[in-house]
PyMOL commands that place a pseudoatom at each C-alpha (Angstrom):
pseudoatom trace, name=CA, resn=MET, resi=1, chain=A, elem=C, hetatm=0, pos=[-29.314, -42.472, -16.010]
pseudoatom trace, name=CA, resn=GLN, resi=2, chain=A, elem=C, hetatm=0, pos=[-29.548, -41.286, -12.413]
pseudoatom trace, name=CA, resn=GLN, resi=3, chain=A, elem=C, hetatm=0, pos=[-25.980, -41.415, -11.787]
pseudoatom trace, name=CA, resn=LEU, resi=4, chain=A, elem=C, hetatm=0, pos=[-25.309, -39.693, -14.918]
pseudoatom trace, name=CA, resn=THR, resi=5, chain=A, elem=C, hetatm=0, pos=[-27.363, -36.664, -13.868]
pseudoatom trace, name=CA, resn=THR, resi=6, chain=A, elem=C, hetatm=0, pos=[-25.642, -36.951, -10.260]
pseudoatom trace, name=CA, resn=THR, resi=7, chain=A, elem=C, hetatm=0, pos=[-22.294, -36.618, -12.043]
pseudoatom trace, name=CA, resn=LEU, resi=8, chain=A, elem=C, hetatm=0, pos=[-23.053, -33.812, -14.303]
pseudoatom trace, name=CA, resn=PHE, resi=9, chain=A, elem=C, hetatm=0, pos=[-24.453, -32.176, -11.516]
pseudoatom trace, name=CA, resn=SER, resi=10, chain=A, elem=C, hetatm=0, pos=[-21.442, -32.450, -9.329]
pseudoatom trace, name=CA, resn=ILE, resi=11, chain=A, elem=C, hetatm=0, pos=[-19.438, -31.263, -12.112]
pseudoatom trace, name=CA, resn=LEU, resi=12, chain=A, elem=C, hetatm=0, pos=[-21.299, -28.143, -12.709]
pseudoatom trace, name=CA, resn=THR, resi=13, chain=A, elem=C, hetatm=0, pos=[-21.241, -27.337, -8.936]
pseudoatom trace, name=CA, resn=ILE, resi=14, chain=A, elem=C, hetatm=0, pos=[-17.454, -27.615, -8.974]
pseudoatom trace, name=CA, resn=GLY, resi=15, chain=A, elem=C, hetatm=0, pos=[-17.273, -25.402, -11.885]
pseudoatom trace, name=CA, resn=VAL, resi=16, chain=A, elem=C, hetatm=0, pos=[-19.622, -22.797, -10.459]
pseudoatom trace, name=CA, resn=VAL, resi=17, chain=A, elem=C, hetatm=0, pos=[-17.366, -22.759, -7.367]
pseudoatom trace, name=CA, resn=ILE, resi=18, chain=A, elem=C, hetatm=0, pos=[-14.251, -22.365, -9.307]
pseudoatom trace, name=CA, resn=VAL, resi=19, chain=A, elem=C, hetatm=0, pos=[-15.436, -19.486, -11.196]
pseudoatom trace, name=CA, resn=LEU, resi=20, chain=A, elem=C, hetatm=0, pos=[-16.677, -17.828, -8.085]
pseudoatom trace, name=CA, resn=MET, resi=21, chain=A, elem=C, hetatm=0, pos=[-13.352, -18.241, -6.391]
pseudoatom trace, name=CA, resn=THR, resi=22, chain=A, elem=C, hetatm=0, pos=[-11.466, -17.122, -9.026]
pseudoatom trace, name=CA, resn=PRO, resi=23, chain=A, elem=C, hetatm=0, pos=[-10.491, -13.435, -8.682]
pseudoatom trace, name=CA, resn=SER, resi=24, chain=A, elem=C, hetatm=0, pos=[-11.645, -10.658, -11.071]
pseudoatom trace, name=CA, resn=PRO, resi=25, chain=A, elem=C, hetatm=0, pos=[-10.191, -7.104, -10.846]
pseudoatom trace, name=CA, resn=THR, resi=26, chain=A, elem=C, hetatm=0, pos=[-13.654, -5.970, -9.705]
pseudoatom trace, name=CA, resn=TRP, resi=27, chain=A, elem=C, hetatm=0, pos=[-13.983, -8.395, -6.822]
pseudoatom trace, name=CA, resn=ALA, resi=28, chain=A, elem=C, hetatm=0, pos=[-10.027, -7.889, -5.790]
pseudoatom trace, name=CA, resn=GLY, resi=29, chain=A, elem=C, hetatm=0, pos=[-11.325, -4.111, -5.065]
pseudoatom trace, name=CA, resn=ASN, resi=30, chain=A, elem=C, hetatm=0, pos=[-7.657, -3.402, -6.072]
pseudoatom trace, name=CA, resn=LYS, resi=31, chain=A, elem=C, hetatm=0, pos=[-7.385, 0.316, -8.139]
pseudoatom trace, name=CA, resn=CYS, resi=32, chain=A, elem=C, hetatm=0, pos=[-4.016, -0.215, -9.269]
pseudoatom trace, name=CA, resn=LYS, resi=33, chain=A, elem=C, hetatm=0, pos=[-3.367, -0.661, -12.933]
pseudoatom trace, name=CA, resn=GLY, resi=34, chain=A, elem=C, hetatm=0, pos=[-0.350, -1.938, -14.848]
pseudoatom trace, name=CA, resn=LYS, resi=35, chain=A, elem=C, hetatm=0, pos=[2.448, -4.434, -13.784]
pseudoatom trace, name=CA, resn=SER, resi=36, chain=A, elem=C, hetatm=0, pos=[4.126, -2.122, -11.312]
pseudoatom trace, name=CA, resn=HIS, resi=37, chain=A, elem=C, hetatm=0, pos=[2.442, -0.198, -8.530]
pseudoatom trace, name=CA, resn=ASN, resi=38, chain=A, elem=C, hetatm=0, pos=[4.799, 2.301, -7.766]
pseudoatom trace, name=CA, resn=ALA, resi=39, chain=A, elem=C, hetatm=0, pos=[3.661, 5.626, -6.223]
pseudoatom trace, name=CA, resn=THR, resi=40, chain=A, elem=C, hetatm=0, pos=[5.067, 9.179, -5.312]
pseudoatom trace, name=CA, resn=PHE, resi=41, chain=A, elem=C, hetatm=0, pos=[3.796, 11.780, -3.664]
pseudoatom trace, name=CA, resn=GLY, resi=42, chain=A, elem=C, hetatm=0, pos=[5.162, 15.357, -3.307]
pseudoatom trace, name=CA, resn=MET, resi=43, chain=A, elem=C, hetatm=0, pos=[8.579, 16.537, -4.404]
pseudoatom trace, name=CA, resn=ARG, resi=44, chain=A, elem=C, hetatm=0, pos=[12.243, 16.489, -3.052]
pseudoatom trace, name=CA, resn=LYS, resi=45, chain=A, elem=C, hetatm=0, pos=[13.298, 19.990, -1.815]
pseudoatom trace, name=CA, resn=PRO, resi=46, chain=A, elem=C, hetatm=0, pos=[16.614, 21.832, -1.197]
pseudoatom trace, name=CA, resn=GLY, resi=47, chain=A, elem=C, hetatm=0, pos=[17.668, 20.931, 2.345]
pseudoatom trace, name=CA, resn=ASP, resi=48, chain=A, elem=C, hetatm=0, pos=[15.043, 17.932, 2.928]
pseudoatom trace, name=CA, resn=LYS, resi=49, chain=A, elem=C, hetatm=0, pos=[16.591, 14.398, 4.373]
pseudoatom trace, name=CA, resn=LEU, resi=50, chain=A, elem=C, hetatm=0, pos=[15.937, 10.957, 4.606]
pseudoatom trace, name=CA, resn=ILE, resi=51, chain=A, elem=C, hetatm=0, pos=[13.659, 10.531, 7.704]
pseudoatom trace, name=CA, resn=HIS, resi=52, chain=A, elem=C, hetatm=0, pos=[12.372, 7.215, 7.552]
pseudoatom trace, name=CA, resn=LYS, resi=53, chain=A, elem=C, hetatm=0, pos=[12.855, 4.028, 5.167]
pseudoatom trace, name=CA, resn=GLU, resi=54, chain=A, elem=C, hetatm=0, pos=[10.966, 0.829, 5.787]
pseudoatom trace, name=CA, resn=HIS, resi=55, chain=A, elem=C, hetatm=0, pos=[10.970, -2.540, 3.601]
pseudoatom trace, name=CA, resn=VAL, resi=56, chain=A, elem=C, hetatm=0, pos=[7.207, -4.095, 4.151]
pseudoatom trace, name=CA, resn=LYS, resi=57, chain=A, elem=C, hetatm=0, pos=[7.328, -7.806, 2.939]
pseudoatom trace, name=CA, resn=SER, resi=58, chain=A, elem=C, hetatm=0, pos=[4.554, -10.407, 3.817]
pseudoatom trace, name=CA, resn=GLY, resi=59, chain=A, elem=C, hetatm=0, pos=[3.815, -13.896, 2.103]
pseudoatom trace, name=CA, resn=TRP, resi=60, chain=A, elem=C, hetatm=0, pos=[0.379, -14.614, 0.716]
pseudoatom trace, name=CA, resn=LYS, resi=61, chain=A, elem=C, hetatm=0, pos=[-2.600, -15.641, 2.326]
pseudoatom trace, name=CA, resn=PHE, resi=62, chain=A, elem=C, hetatm=0, pos=[-4.904, -18.476, 0.895]
pseudoatom trace, name=CA, resn=LEU, resi=63, chain=A, elem=C, hetatm=0, pos=[-8.184, -16.780, -0.335]
pseudoatom trace, name=CA, resn=LYS, resi=64, chain=A, elem=C, hetatm=0, pos=[-7.268, -13.629, 1.426]
pseudoatom trace, name=CA, resn=PHE, resi=65, chain=A, elem=C, hetatm=0, pos=[-5.682, -10.015, 0.833]
pseudoatom trace, name=CA, resn=VAL, resi=66, chain=A, elem=C, hetatm=0, pos=[-2.649, -9.077, 3.129]
pseudoatom trace, name=CA, resn=GLN, resi=67, chain=A, elem=C, hetatm=0, pos=[-3.007, -5.810, 4.620]
pseudoatom trace, name=CA, resn=LYS, resi=68, chain=A, elem=C, hetatm=0, pos=[-0.312, -3.667, 6.207]
pseudoatom trace, name=CA, resn=ASN, resi=69, chain=A, elem=C, hetatm=0, pos=[-0.181, 0.114, 7.711]
pseudoatom trace, name=CA, resn=VAL, resi=70, chain=A, elem=C, hetatm=0, pos=[3.264, 1.874, 7.876]
pseudoatom trace, name=CA, resn=THR, resi=71, chain=A, elem=C, hetatm=0, pos=[3.210, 4.743, 10.226]
pseudoatom trace, name=CA, resn=TYR, resi=72, chain=A, elem=C, hetatm=0, pos=[5.450, 7.763, 10.545]
pseudoatom trace, name=CA, resn=PRO, resi=73, chain=A, elem=C, hetatm=0, pos=[6.458, 8.658, 13.032]
pseudoatom trace, name=CA, resn=ALA, resi=74, chain=A, elem=C, hetatm=0, pos=[6.171, 5.801, 15.527]
pseudoatom trace, name=CA, resn=LYS, resi=75, chain=A, elem=C, hetatm=0, pos=[4.001, 6.326, 18.558]
pseudoatom trace, name=CA, resn=ASP, resi=76, chain=A, elem=C, hetatm=0, pos=[6.796, 6.933, 20.852]
pseudoatom trace, name=CA, resn=GLU, resi=77, chain=A, elem=C, hetatm=0, pos=[8.535, 9.116, 18.479]
pseudoatom trace, name=CA, resn=LYS, resi=78, chain=A, elem=C, hetatm=0, pos=[8.318, 12.955, 18.464]
pseudoatom trace, name=CA, resn=ARG, resi=79, chain=A, elem=C, hetatm=0, pos=[6.907, 14.656, 15.153]
pseudoatom trace, name=CA, resn=LYS, resi=80, chain=A, elem=C, hetatm=0, pos=[10.157, 16.729, 14.115]
pseudoatom trace, name=CA, resn=TYR, resi=81, chain=A, elem=C, hetatm=0, pos=[10.111, 17.035, 10.504]
pseudoatom trace, name=CA, resn=ASN, resi=82, chain=A, elem=C, hetatm=0, pos=[7.193, 18.205, 8.108]
pseudoatom trace, name=CA, resn=ILE, resi=83, chain=A, elem=C, hetatm=0, pos=[7.130, 15.533, 5.091]
pseudoatom trace, name=CA, resn=THR, resi=84, chain=A, elem=C, hetatm=0, pos=[8.215, 16.971, 1.700]
pseudoatom trace, name=CA, resn=TYR, resi=85, chain=A, elem=C, hetatm=0, pos=[8.394, 13.575, -0.534]
pseudoatom trace, name=CA, resn=ILE, resi=86, chain=A, elem=C, hetatm=0, pos=[7.198, 10.009, -0.018]
pseudoatom trace, name=CA, resn=GLN, resi=87, chain=A, elem=C, hetatm=0, pos=[8.374, 7.271, -2.554]
pseudoatom trace, name=CA, resn=ILE, resi=88, chain=A, elem=C, hetatm=0, pos=[6.373, 3.903, -2.555]
pseudoatom trace, name=CA, resn=THR, resi=89, chain=A, elem=C, hetatm=0, pos=[8.333, 1.076, -4.748]
pseudoatom trace, name=CA, resn=ASP, resi=90, chain=A, elem=C, hetatm=0, pos=[6.489, -2.012, -5.390]
pseudoatom trace, name=CA, resn=GLY, resi=91, chain=A, elem=C, hetatm=0, pos=[9.142, -4.953, -5.231]
pseudoatom trace, name=CA, resn=TYR, resi=92, chain=A, elem=C, hetatm=0, pos=[6.932, -6.891, -7.735]
pseudoatom trace, name=CA, resn=SER, resi=93, chain=A, elem=C, hetatm=0, pos=[7.273, -5.776, -11.381]
pseudoatom trace, name=CA, resn=ASN, resi=94, chain=A, elem=C, hetatm=0, pos=[4.986, -8.658, -12.675]
pseudoatom trace, name=CA, resn=GLY, resi=95, chain=A, elem=C, hetatm=0, pos=[1.609, -7.141, -11.861]
pseudoatom trace, name=CA, resn=HIS, resi=96, chain=A, elem=C, hetatm=0, pos=[1.449, -9.473, -8.406]
pseudoatom trace, name=CA, resn=GLY, resi=97, chain=A, elem=C, hetatm=0, pos=[2.155, -6.652, -6.170]
pseudoatom trace, name=CA, resn=GLY, resi=98, chain=A, elem=C, hetatm=0, pos=[-0.509, -4.468, -4.249]
pseudoatom trace, name=CA, resn=CYS, resi=99, chain=A, elem=C, hetatm=0, pos=[-1.663, -1.065, -3.938]
pseudoatom trace, name=CA, resn=ALA, resi=100, chain=A, elem=C, hetatm=0, pos=[-0.349, 1.741, -1.525]
pseudoatom trace, name=CA, resn=SER, resi=101, chain=A, elem=C, hetatm=0, pos=[-2.383, 4.598, -0.540]
pseudoatom trace, name=CA, resn=ILE, resi=102, chain=A, elem=C, hetatm=0, pos=[-2.314, 7.374, 2.050]
pseudoatom trace, name=CA, resn=ALA, resi=103, chain=A, elem=C, hetatm=0, pos=[-4.801, 6.985, 4.762]
pseudoatom trace, name=CA, resn=GLU, resi=104, chain=A, elem=C, hetatm=0, pos=[-4.004, 9.862, 7.293]
pseudoatom trace, name=CA, resn=GLY, resi=105, chain=A, elem=C, hetatm=0, pos=[-1.425, 13.036, 6.825]
pseudoatom trace, name=CA, resn=GLY, resi=106, chain=A, elem=C, hetatm=0, pos=[1.186, 12.808, 4.140]
pseudoatom trace, name=CA, resn=VAL, resi=107, chain=A, elem=C, hetatm=0, pos=[2.894, 15.824, 2.247]
pseudoatom trace, name=CA, resn=GLY, resi=108, chain=A, elem=C, hetatm=0, pos=[2.946, 18.954, 4.152]
pseudoatom trace, name=CA, resn=ASN, resi=109, chain=A, elem=C, hetatm=0, pos=[2.186, 17.094, 7.468]
pseudoatom trace, name=CA, resn=ASP, resi=110, chain=A, elem=C, hetatm=0, pos=[4.407, 16.030, 10.319]
pseudoatom trace, name=CA, resn=HIS, resi=111, chain=A, elem=C, hetatm=0, pos=[2.968, 12.318, 10.275]
pseudoatom trace, name=CA, resn=VAL, resi=112, chain=A, elem=C, hetatm=0, pos=[1.726, 9.876, 7.616]
pseudoatom trace, name=CA, resn=LYS, resi=113, chain=A, elem=C, hetatm=0, pos=[-0.289, 6.779, 7.662]
pseudoatom trace, name=CA, resn=ILE, resi=114, chain=A, elem=C, hetatm=0, pos=[0.211, 4.471, 4.402]
pseudoatom trace, name=CA, resn=HIS, resi=115, chain=A, elem=C, hetatm=0, pos=[-2.197, 1.785, 3.942]
pseudoatom trace, name=CA, resn=ILE, resi=116, chain=A, elem=C, hetatm=0, pos=[-0.768, -1.089, 1.814]
pseudoatom trace, name=CA, resn=LYS, resi=117, chain=A, elem=C, hetatm=0, pos=[-3.390, -4.122, 0.606]
pseudoatom trace, name=CA, resn=SER, resi=118, chain=A, elem=C, hetatm=0, pos=[-2.282, -7.092, -1.670]
pseudoatom trace, name=CA, resn=LYS, resi=119, chain=A, elem=C, hetatm=0, pos=[-4.021, -8.615, -4.642]
pseudoatom trace, name=CA, resn=PHE, resi=120, chain=A, elem=C, hetatm=0, pos=[-6.152, -11.322, -3.812]
pseudoatom trace, name=CA, resn=THR, resi=121, chain=A, elem=C, hetatm=0, pos=[-4.083, -14.275, -2.666]
pseudoatom trace, name=CA, resn=ARG, resi=122, chain=A, elem=C, hetatm=0, pos=[-0.888, -12.492, -3.140]
pseudoatom trace, name=CA, resn=GLY, resi=123, chain=A, elem=C, hetatm=0, pos=[1.746, -11.063, -1.067]
pseudoatom trace, name=CA, resn=LEU, resi=124, chain=A, elem=C, hetatm=0, pos=[3.485, -7.887, -0.641]
pseudoatom trace, name=CA, resn=ASP, resi=125, chain=A, elem=C, hetatm=0, pos=[6.925, -6.462, -0.938]
pseudoatom trace, name=CA, resn=PHE, resi=126, chain=A, elem=C, hetatm=0, pos=[7.266, -2.706, -0.802]
pseudoatom trace, name=CA, resn=ASN, resi=127, chain=A, elem=C, hetatm=0, pos=[9.961, -0.291, -0.007]
pseudoatom trace, name=CA, resn=ILE, resi=128, chain=A, elem=C, hetatm=0, pos=[8.795, 3.213, 1.500]
pseudoatom trace, name=CA, resn=THR, resi=129, chain=A, elem=C, hetatm=0, pos=[11.188, 6.037, 1.687]
pseudoatom trace, name=CA, resn=ILE, resi=130, chain=A, elem=C, hetatm=0, pos=[10.140, 9.389, 3.261]
pseudoatom trace, name=CA, resn=TYR, resi=131, chain=A, elem=C, hetatm=0, pos=[11.800, 12.642, 3.105]
pseudoatom trace, name=CA, resn=GLY, resi=132, chain=A, elem=C, hetatm=0, pos=[11.265, 15.811, 5.276]
pseudoatom trace, name=CA, resn=MET, resi=133, chain=A, elem=C, hetatm=0, pos=[12.675, 18.902, 6.542]
pseudoatom trace, name=CA, resn=LYS, resi=134, chain=A, elem=C, hetatm=0, pos=[12.435, 20.552, 9.965]
pseudoatom trace, name=CA, resn=PRO, resi=135, chain=A, elem=C, hetatm=0, pos=[9.661, 23.200, 9.951]
pseudoatom trace, name=CA, resn=ALA, resi=136, chain=A, elem=C, hetatm=0, pos=[10.586, 26.825, 9.527]
pseudoatom trace, name=CA, resn=LYS, resi=137, chain=A, elem=C, hetatm=0, pos=[10.854, 28.597, 12.838]
pseudoatom trace, name=CA, resn=GLU, resi=138, chain=A, elem=C, hetatm=0, pos=[8.645, 31.892, 13.206]
pseudoatom trace, name=CA, resn=LYS, resi=139, chain=A, elem=C, hetatm=0, pos=[11.029, 34.716, 13.396]
pseudoatom trace, name=CA, resn=LYS, resi=140, chain=A, elem=C, hetatm=0, pos=[9.601, 37.621, 15.881]
pseudoatom trace, name=CA, resn=PHE, resi=141, chain=A, elem=C, hetatm=0, pos=[9.955, 41.076, 14.671]
pseudoatom trace, name=CA, resn=LYS, resi=142, chain=A, elem=C, hetatm=0, pos=[10.729, 43.929, 17.208]
pseudoatom trace, name=CA, resn=LEU, resi=143, chain=A, elem=C, hetatm=0, pos=[9.216, 46.919, 16.226]
pseudoatom trace, name=CA, resn=PHE, resi=144, chain=A, elem=C, hetatm=0, pos=[10.985, 49.060, 18.757]
for i in range(1, 144): cmd.bond("trace and resi %d" % i, "trace and resi %d" % (i + 1))
show_as sticks, trace
zoom trace
């Protein structure tokens, strides 16, 4: 009888651990909905051009999230352009991708920091494309 009780307790304990380790949308903290987690910010404008393109790919981590930051421009680069449009494309169309959000700057600014976070125990595969244009120079008027 005691052996049966010990076995049942062990099975119950393993079951509870499995339930607690299985991610749910609430626990994952991922606000993305649907199978594809693409995002766009701003809109293309006449005269803007491609100023940055980056492919962010990272494998999964056991019982963890994968997080990456994409920064434009790089620390050693000058800020020459105002951002007009940001396109973030999730390479996973099966719902296993992650979420991307703007952490700093963005459209209308000369810099942006994009934070990407995977779903729990999943990897990342994102293409990021940024368009911008040089800021208009102020014209100085002479009165006389």
